[in-house]
N, C-alpha and C positions, 0 to 999 in steps of 0.2 A: 655056469657063471664065469668060468675061466675064459671062454670064447668072447664074452662081452668085454672083459678086461683087456684082452688082446686087441679087440676091435677099437677100444677106447684109446689104447696106446697108439695104434695106427692112425686114428683120427687126430690125436694130439700132435703126432709127428707131422702129419699132413698140414695141419693148421700152422704149425711152426714154420714149415717150409714155405707155405704161401705167404706168411708174414715177411719173408725175406725178399719177395718180389717187390718191384716198384709199385706204388699206389695205383697207377693206371692199370697195370696187369692184375692187381688184386680186384679192382672194380670189374674188369672183364671176366675174371673167374667167377666173381659173385653173380654177375648177370647170366653167365652160362648155367651155373648151378640153379639159379632161380627159374630160368626157362625150362630146365629139365624137370624140376619139381612140378611146375605147372603142367607140363606135358604128361607126367606120370599121373597127376590128379585127374586130368582129362580122360586118360585111359581107364582109370578106376571107375570114374563116373559113367563112361560109355559102357563098360562091362556091367555095371549095376543096372543101367537102363535096359540093356539087352536081356539080362536075367529077369528083370521085372516084367518086361514085355512077354518073355517066354512063359512066365508064371500066369500072366493075364490071359494069354492065348490058350493056355492049358486049363483055364477055369479055376486056378488055385487062389484067386484073389477074392476078397470079400468087400462088400459095400455096406456102408452104414454111417451113422452119426459119430461124433466124437464120444458121446456117451456109450455107444455100442463098442467102440474101440477100447475105451477104458474098462468096460465090463469084461471084455475078452482078455485084457491084460491081467486084470485081477483074478480071473479064473485060472490062468496059467500059473 
């Protein structure tokens, strides 16, 4: 829990520092962060697709209806 608090303090200080920049620079920083988040989401999605394809290729996937899926979930 202490690590989370220290990260929060660092985040707060960073945001306070960014607030000192001119508005145009803040917008540029916002755009950069936004694009990095999008890229990270793309990487996560690509990894998920790769993992799913490997499971499919290995025969670890099932086929069925929504009812079949719900029955499997209830059984777990």
